[in-house]
A tleap script that builds the chain and sets N, CA, C and O, in Angstrom:
source leaprc.protein.ff14SB
mol = sequence {
  NMET LYS LYS LEU LEU LEU LYS LEU ILE ASP
  LEU TYR GLN HIE TYR LEU SER PRO ASP HIE
  SER ILE TRP ALA LYS SER MET ASP ARG PRO
  PRO TYR CYS LYS HIE ILE PRO SER CYS SER
  ASP TYR THR LYS GLU ALA ILE THR LYS LYS
  TRP ALA LEU LYS GLY LEU ILE MET TRP ILE
  ARG ARG ILE CYS ARG CYS MET PRO TRP ASN
  LYS GLY GLY TYR ASP PRO VAL GLY CLYS
}
set mol.1.N position { 21.537 1.502 4.130 }
set mol.1.CA position { 21.072 0.854 2.918 }
set mol.1.C position { 19.538 0.746 2.925 }
set mol.1.O position { 18.876 1.006 1.920 }
set mol.2.N position { 19.001 0.358 4.077 }
set mol.2.CA position { 17.555 0.192 4.204 }
set mol.2.C position { 16.828 1.519 3.945 }
set mol.2.O position { 15.845 1.558 3.204 }
set mol.3.N position { 17.311 2.595 4.555 }
set mol.3.CA position { 16.682 3.910 4.378 }
set mol.3.C position { 16.775 4.379 2.931 }
set mol.3.O position { 15.832 4.973 2.408 }
set mol.4.N position { 17.901 4.115 2.283 }
set mol.4.CA position { 18.073 4.505 0.889 }
set mol.4.C position { 17.078 3.764 -0.008 }
set mol.4.O position { 16.450 4.374 -0.874 }
set mol.5.N position { 16.935 2.464 0.195 }
set mol.5.CA position { 15.988 1.681 -0.602 }
set mol.5.C position { 14.555 2.163 -0.396 }
set mol.5.O position { 13.795 2.298 -1.355 }
set mol.6.N position { 14.194 2.418 0.848 }
set mol.6.CA position { 12.836 2.904 1.122 }
set mol.6.C position { 12.595 4.278 0.490 }
set mol.6.O position { 11.499 4.549 0.000 }
set mol.7.N position { 13.605 5.139 0.498 }
set mol.7.CA position { 13.479 6.454 -0.132 }
set mol.7.C position { 13.332 6.326 -1.649 }
set mol.7.O position { 12.550 7.056 -2.258 }
set mol.8.N position { 14.074 5.409 -2.260 }
set mol.8.CA position { 13.957 5.177 -3.700 }
set mol.8.C position { 12.567 4.660 -4.069 }
set mol.8.O position { 12.004 5.055 -5.090 }
set mol.9.N position { 12.020 3.781 -3.242 }
set mol.9.CA position { 10.670 3.274 -3.491 }
set mol.9.C position { 9.650 4.397 -3.344 }
set mol.9.O position { 8.706 4.482 -4.129 }
set mol.10.N position { 9.833 5.257 -2.349 }
set mol.10.CA position { 8.932 6.407 -2.187 }
set mol.10.C position { 8.961 7.311 -3.415 }
set mol.10.O position { 7.916 7.765 -3.882 }
set mol.11.N position { 10.147 7.569 -3.933 }
set mol.11.CA position { 10.273 8.402 -5.131 }
set mol.11.C position { 9.593 7.728 -6.330 }
set mol.11.O position { 8.888 8.383 -7.098 }
set mol.12.N position { 9.807 6.437 -6.481 }
set mol.12.CA position { 9.148 5.695 -7.560 }
set mol.12.C position { 7.628 5.801 -7.435 }
set mol.12.O position { 6.933 6.083 -8.411 }
set mol.13.N position { 7.124 5.574 -6.226 }
set mol.13.CA position { 5.679 5.628 -6.020 }
set mol.13.C position { 5.124 7.017 -6.313 }
set mol.13.O position { 4.035 7.145 -6.874 }
set mol.14.N position { 5.847 8.033 -5.945 }
set mol.14.CA position { 5.351 9.396 -6.114 }
set mol.14.C position { 5.341 9.854 -7.579 }
set mol.14.O position { 4.432 10.567 -8.004 }
set mol.15.N position { 6.351 9.442 -8.340 }
set mol.15.CA position { 6.491 9.979 -9.696 }
set mol.15.C position { 6.217 8.988 -10.833 }
set mol.15.O position { 5.813 9.418 -11.913 }
set mol.16.N position { 6.420 7.685 -10.636 }
set mol.16.CA position { 6.362 6.751 -11.748 }
set mol.16.C position { 5.312 5.644 -11.644 }
set mol.16.O position { 4.852 5.134 -12.665 }
set mol.17.N position { 4.939 5.280 -10.461 }
set mol.17.CA position { 4.069 4.120 -10.257 }
set mol.17.C position { 2.721 4.268 -10.961 }
set mol.17.O position { 2.088 5.321 -10.877 }
set mol.18.N position { 2.275 3.206 -11.662 }
set mol.18.CA position { 0.955 3.270 -12.299 }
set mol.18.C position { -0.195 3.203 -11.299 }
set mol.18.O position { -1.347 3.403 -11.684 }
set mol.19.N position { 0.086 2.929 -10.038 }
set mol.19.CA position { -0.954 2.897 -9.001 }
set mol.19.C position { -0.874 4.055 -8.020 }
set mol.19.O position { -1.908 4.520 -7.541 }
set mol.20.N position { 0.324 4.533 -7.708 }
set mol.20.CA position { 0.506 5.489 -6.617 }
set mol.20.C position { 0.886 6.896 -7.044 }
set mol.20.O position { 0.756 7.821 -6.242 }
set mol.21.N position { 1.346 7.097 -8.258 }
set mol.21.CA position { 1.918 8.387 -8.651 }
set mol.21.C position { 0.865 9.482 -8.773 }
set mol.21.O position { -0.339 9.229 -8.750 }
set mol.22.N position { 1.354 10.680 -8.900 }
set mol.22.CA position { 0.486 11.855 -9.023 }
set mol.22.C position { -0.405 11.730 -10.254 }
set mol.22.O position { -1.610 11.964 -10.171 }
set mol.23.N position { 0.173 11.368 -11.384 }
set mol.23.CA position { -0.608 11.271 -12.614 }
set mol.23.C position { -1.600 10.121 -12.568 }
set mol.23.O position { -2.688 10.231 -13.134 }
set mol.24.N position { -1.254 9.015 -11.906 }
set mol.24.CA position { -2.165 7.872 -11.825 }
set mol.24.C position { -3.375 8.190 -10.952 }
set mol.24.O position { -4.487 7.741 -11.233 }
set mol.25.N position { -3.153 8.962 -9.898 }
set mol.25.CA position { -4.266 9.322 -9.013 }
set mol.25.C position { -5.230 10.294 -9.679 }
set mol.25.O position { -6.407 10.353 -9.323 }
set mol.26.N position { -4.727 11.058 -10.648 }
set mol.26.CA position { -5.605 12.007 -11.322 }
set mol.26.C position { -6.533 11.319 -12.329 }
set mol.26.O position { -7.548 11.887 -12.732 }
set mol.27.N position { -6.184 10.109 -12.728 }
set mol.27.CA position { -7.025 9.360 -13.659 }
set mol.27.C position { -8.065 8.564 -12.866 }
set mol.27.O position { -7.782 8.071 -11.774 }
set mol.28.N position { -9.239 8.449 -13.414 }
set mol.28.CA position { -10.292 7.703 -12.736 }
set mol.28.C position { -10.348 6.299 -13.337 }
set mol.28.O position { -11.070 6.040 -14.300 }
set mol.29.N position { -9.558 5.396 -12.731 }
set mol.29.CA position { -9.500 4.027 -13.230 }
set mol.29.C position { -9.198 3.076 -12.081 }
set mol.29.O position { -8.726 3.510 -11.030 }
set mol.30.N position { -9.462 1.794 -12.265 }
set mol.30.CA position { -9.159 0.835 -11.199 }
set mol.30.C position { -7.643 0.643 -11.050 }
set mol.30.O position { -6.878 1.031 -11.932 }
set mol.31.N position { -7.215 0.047 -9.936 }
set mol.31.CA position { -5.776 -0.170 -9.726 }
set mol.31.C position { -5.153 -1.017 -10.834 }
set mol.31.O position { -5.796 -1.912 -11.381 }
set mol.32.N position { -3.922 -0.727 -11.149 }
set mol.32.CA position { -3.191 -1.416 -12.201 }
set mol.32.C position { -2.657 -2.767 -11.720 }
set mol.32.O position { -2.709 -3.756 -12.452 }
set mol.33.N position { -2.155 -2.805 -10.509 }
set mol.33.CA position { -1.524 -4.006 -9.972 }
set mol.33.C position { -2.580 -5.053 -9.628 }
set mol.33.O position { -3.611 -4.732 -9.038 }
set mol.34.N position { -2.319 -6.301 -9.998 }
set mol.34.CA position { -3.253 -7.385 -9.717 }
set mol.34.C position { -3.055 -7.978 -8.327 }
set mol.34.O position { -3.876 -8.770 -7.865 }
set mol.35.N position { -1.972 -7.600 -7.662 }
set mol.35.CA position { -1.689 -8.103 -6.319 }
set mol.35.C position { -2.080 -7.066 -5.267 }
set mol.35.O position { -2.074 -5.863 -5.524 }
set mol.36.N position { -2.411 -7.551 -4.102 }
set mol.36.CA position { -2.671 -6.699 -2.944 }
set mol.36.C position { -1.747 -7.184 -1.833 }
set mol.36.O position { -1.854 -8.345 -1.440 }
set mol.37.N position { -0.878 -6.386 -1.326 }
set mol.37.CA position { -0.555 -5.003 -1.662 }
set mol.37.C position { 0.199 -4.923 -2.987 }
set mol.37.O position { 0.690 -5.931 -3.495 }
set mol.38.N position { 0.285 -3.723 -3.536 }
set mol.38.CA position { 1.010 -3.540 -4.798 }
set mol.38.C position { 2.477 -3.941 -4.603 }
set mol.38.O position { 2.957 -4.042 -3.473 }
set mol.39.N position { 3.167 -4.163 -5.695 }
set mol.39.CA position { 4.560 -4.629 -5.611 }
set mol.39.C position { 5.459 -3.651 -4.850 }
set mol.39.O position { 6.328 -4.070 -4.085 }
set mol.40.N position { 5.252 -2.360 -5.057 }
set mol.40.CA position { 6.102 -1.397 -4.345 }
set mol.40.C position { 5.775 -1.368 -2.853 }
set mol.40.O position { 6.681 -1.251 -2.028 }
set mol.41.N position { 4.493 -1.473 -2.496 }
set mol.41.CA position { 4.131 -1.550 -1.075 }
set mol.41.C position { 4.644 -2.845 -0.449 }
set mol.41.O position { 5.106 -2.851 0.692 }
set mol.42.N position { 4.559 -3.921 -1.190 }
set mol.42.CA position { 5.068 -5.223 -0.736 }
set mol.42.C position { 6.570 -5.128 -0.455 }
set mol.42.O position { 7.055 -5.615 0.566 }
set mol.43.N position { 7.290 -4.496 -1.371 }
set mol.43.CA position { 8.738 -4.363 -1.216 }
set mol.43.C position { 9.093 -3.496 -0.020 }
set mol.43.O position { 10.008 -3.824 0.735 }
set mol.44.N position { 8.375 -2.389 0.158 }
set mol.44.CA position { 8.622 -1.539 1.333 }
set mol.44.C position { 8.397 -2.325 2.619 }
set mol.44.O position { 9.194 -2.235 3.553 }
set mol.45.N position { 7.322 -3.088 2.666 }
set mol.45.CA position { 7.030 -3.875 3.864 }
set mol.45.C position { 8.077 -4.968 4.077 }
set mol.45.O position { 8.496 -5.215 5.208 }
set mol.46.N position { 8.501 -5.621 2.995 }
set mol.46.CA position { 9.518 -6.675 3.104 }
set mol.46.C position { 10.842 -6.109 3.597 }
set mol.46.O position { 11.502 -6.723 4.435 }
set mol.47.N position { 11.235 -4.956 3.091 }
set mol.47.CA position { 12.496 -4.340 3.524 }
set mol.47.C position { 12.392 -3.881 4.971 }
set mol.47.O position { 13.365 -3.968 5.720 }
set mol.48.N position { 11.219 -3.392 5.373 }
set mol.48.CA position { 11.034 -2.937 6.750 }
set mol.48.C position { 11.010 -4.107 7.728 }
set mol.48.O position { 11.648 -4.050 8.780 }
set mol.49.N position { 10.280 -5.165 7.389 }
set mol.49.CA position { 10.165 -6.316 8.297 }
set mol.49.C position { 11.404 -7.205 8.290 }
set mol.49.O position { 11.817 -7.719 9.330 }
set mol.50.N position { 11.983 -7.378 7.126 }
set mol.50.CA position { 13.183 -8.204 6.973 }
set mol.50.C position { 14.354 -7.257 6.792 }
set mol.50.O position { 14.169 -6.044 6.899 }
set mol.51.N position { 15.523 -7.745 6.527 }
set mol.51.CA position { 16.634 -6.854 6.232 }
set mol.51.C position { 16.666 -6.577 4.742 }
set mol.51.O position { 15.953 -7.225 3.976 }
set mol.52.N position { 17.473 -5.636 4.325 }
set mol.52.CA position { 17.424 -5.096 2.958 }
set mol.52.C position { 17.632 -6.168 1.886 }
set mol.52.O position { 16.865 -6.215 0.924 }
set mol.53.N position { 18.629 -7.016 2.019 }
set mol.53.CA position { 18.901 -8.021 0.988 }
set mol.53.C position { 17.758 -9.016 0.867 }
set mol.53.O position { 17.345 -9.349 -0.244 }
set mol.54.N position { 17.246 -9.491 1.982 }
set mol.54.CA position { 16.118 -10.428 1.950 }
set mol.54.C position { 14.890 -9.753 1.330 }
set mol.54.O position { 14.158 -10.383 0.567 }
set mol.55.N position { 14.664 -8.482 1.653 }
set mol.55.CA position { 13.554 -7.743 1.070 }
set mol.55.C position { 13.680 -7.617 -0.441 }
set mol.55.O position { 12.682 -7.708 -1.156 }
set mol.56.N position { 14.890 -7.412 -0.931 }
set mol.56.CA position { 15.112 -7.319 -2.378 }
set mol.56.C position { 14.894 -8.674 -3.055 }
set mol.56.O position { 14.355 -8.735 -4.160 }
set mol.57.N position { 15.303 -9.738 -2.409 }
set mol.57.CA position { 15.070 -11.085 -2.959 }
set mol.57.C position { 13.576 -11.374 -3.019 }
set mol.57.O position { 13.085 -11.932 -4.000 }
set mol.58.N position { 12.856 -10.996 -1.974 }
set mol.58.CA position { 11.407 -11.187 -1.966 }
set mol.58.C position { 10.751 -10.360 -3.071 }
set mol.58.O position { 9.785 -10.809 -3.688 }
set mol.59.N position { 11.266 -9.164 -3.324 }
set mol.59.CA position { 10.752 -8.309 -4.399 }
set mol.59.C position { 10.949 -8.966 -5.765 }
set mol.59.O position { 10.041 -8.955 -6.596 }
set mol.60.N position { 12.120 -9.532 -5.996 }
set mol.60.CA position { 12.391 -10.199 -7.273 }
set mol.60.C position { 11.442 -11.376 -7.469 }
set mol.60.O position { 10.915 -11.579 -8.562 }
set mol.61.N position { 11.226 -12.147 -6.413 }
set mol.61.CA position { 10.299 -13.275 -6.505 }
set mol.61.C position { 8.874 -12.798 -6.789 }
set mol.61.O position { 8.136 -13.437 -7.539 }
set mol.62.N position { 8.500 -11.683 -6.192 }
set mol.62.CA position { 7.165 -11.125 -6.412 }
set mol.62.C position { 6.999 -10.648 -7.852 }
set mol.62.O position { 5.965 -10.898 -8.471 }
set mol.63.N position { 7.996 -9.972 -8.383 }
set mol.63.CA position { 7.950 -9.510 -9.768 }
set mol.63.C position { 7.848 -10.704 -10.723 }
set mol.63.O position { 7.144 -10.635 -11.730 }
set mol.64.N position { 8.541 -11.782 -10.413 }
set mol.64.CA position { 8.474 -12.979 -11.257 }
set mol.64.C position { 7.086 -13.611 -11.242 }
set mol.64.O position { 6.713 -14.288 -12.201 }
set mol.65.N position { 6.316 -13.406 -10.182 }
set mol.65.CA position { 4.948 -13.929 -10.116 }
set mol.65.C position { 3.955 -13.037 -10.861 }
set mol.65.O position { 2.797 -13.415 -11.039 }
set mol.66.N position { 4.387 -11.892 -11.284 }
set mol.66.CA position { 3.500 -10.958 -11.969 }
set mol.66.C position { 3.503 -11.276 -13.459 }
set mol.66.O position { 4.275 -10.706 -14.230 }
set mol.67.N position { 2.637 -12.187 -13.845 }
set mol.67.CA position { 2.528 -12.607 -15.233 }
set mol.67.C position { 1.068 -12.840 -15.577 }
set mol.67.O position { 0.236 -12.941 -14.674 }
set mol.68.N position { 0.742 -12.925 -16.827 }
set mol.68.CA position { -0.666 -13.068 -17.222 }
set mol.68.C position { -1.351 -14.317 -16.660 }
set mol.68.O position { -2.568 -14.311 -16.476 }
set mol.69.N position { -0.603 -15.377 -16.386 }
set mol.69.CA position { -1.212 -16.625 -15.918 }
set mol.69.C position { -1.446 -16.652 -14.415 }
set mol.69.O position { -2.074 -17.583 -13.911 }
set mol.70.N position { -0.964 -15.671 -13.700 }
set mol.70.CA position { -1.159 -15.601 -12.254 }
set mol.70.C position { -2.423 -14.794 -11.967 }
set mol.70.O position { -2.609 -13.709 -12.518 }
set mol.71.N position { -3.282 -15.321 -11.113 }
set mol.71.CA position { -4.536 -14.635 -10.786 }
set mol.71.C position { -4.317 -13.367 -9.974 }
set mol.71.O position { -5.114 -12.432 -10.053 }
set mol.72.N position { -3.250 -13.332 -9.202 }
set mol.72.CA position { -3.019 -12.184 -8.334 }
set mol.72.C position { -3.758 -12.377 -7.022 }
set mol.72.O position { -3.863 -13.497 -6.522 }
set mol.73.N position { -4.268 -11.289 -6.466 }
set mol.73.CA position { -4.991 -11.364 -5.201 }
set mol.73.C position { -4.124 -10.971 -4.023 }
set mol.73.O position { -3.074 -10.348 -4.179 }
set mol.74.N position { -4.585 -11.348 -2.841 }
set mol.74.CA position { -3.889 -11.004 -1.604 }
set mol.74.C position { -2.625 -11.822 -1.468 }
set mol.74.O position { -2.672 -13.051 -1.517 }
set mol.75.N position { -1.497 -11.158 -1.297 }
set mol.75.CA position { -0.199 -11.797 -1.204 }
set mol.75.C position { 0.620 -11.064 -0.151 }
set mol.75.O position { 1.408 -10.180 -0.485 }
set mol.76.N position { 0.441 -11.423 1.123 }
set mol.76.CA position { 1.153 -10.702 2.191 }
set mol.76.C position { 2.634 -11.053 2.252 }
set mol.76.O position { 3.070 -12.061 1.695 }
set mol.77.N position { 3.388 -10.220 2.924 }
set mol.77.CA position { 4.823 -10.437 3.093 }
set mol.77.C position { 5.075 -11.659 3.964 }
set mol.77.O position { 5.974 -12.444 3.665 }
set mol.78.N position { 4.325 -11.835 5.004 }
set mol.78.CA position { 4.530 -12.958 5.903 }
set mol.78.C position { 5.433 -12.585 7.063 }
set mol.78.O position { 5.863 -11.442 7.215 }
set mol.79.N position { 5.699 -13.582 7.863 }
set mol.79.CA position { 6.479 -13.350 9.082 }
set mol.79.C position { 7.951 -13.498 8.854 }
set mol.79.O position { 8.740 -13.333 9.785 }
savepdb mol mol.pdb
quit
């Protein structure tokens, strides 16, 4: 399950992500994501450090924090 989720995130980053994809890298613009690391990188790290279900829960919580009223900034996965 863990490997499948990480592979899906890799595919998303390569083809669809507004920060990581092929088309996004060809554009000369600042990063789209207001958080560091980006949500997809955060999710990959959470799934790698924690187990798959906990990583997905952390991802959902992170997506919920992505709103206009949140300043963003550095938001590590933690221990």
